C-alpha positions, 0 to 999 in steps of 0.5 A, a space after each residue: 120165469 119172469 114175464 114183464 107185461 106192458 100196459 099197451 098189450 092185449 090181455 087176450 093175446 097175452 093169455 094165448 101166448 102164455 098157454 102156448 108156453 106152458 105146453 112144453 114137455 117136462 123131464 120125467 125122472 120116474 122113468 130112470 127110477 131103479 135103472 142104476 143097479 149097485 151092490 153097495 149101500 148108497 150112503 157108503 157110496 156117497 161118503 166115499 165120493 165126498 172123501 175124494 173131494 178132500 
C-alpha cells in the first residue's frame, strides 16, 4: 500500500483514517489446513503437474 501525505492535511485526521483502514479482516489460511485429503505423496503430485507443462 502506498500512502501519499500532503503537508496541508491534519495529522490527527490522517491517523484516524489509517486506524480505520487497518481493521480489514485478513484471509485465514489456517482454517483450510488439512482439508485436502490425498493418497499420493505431495512431491509426486507436484512433479506430475510440472511435467504437464512441458
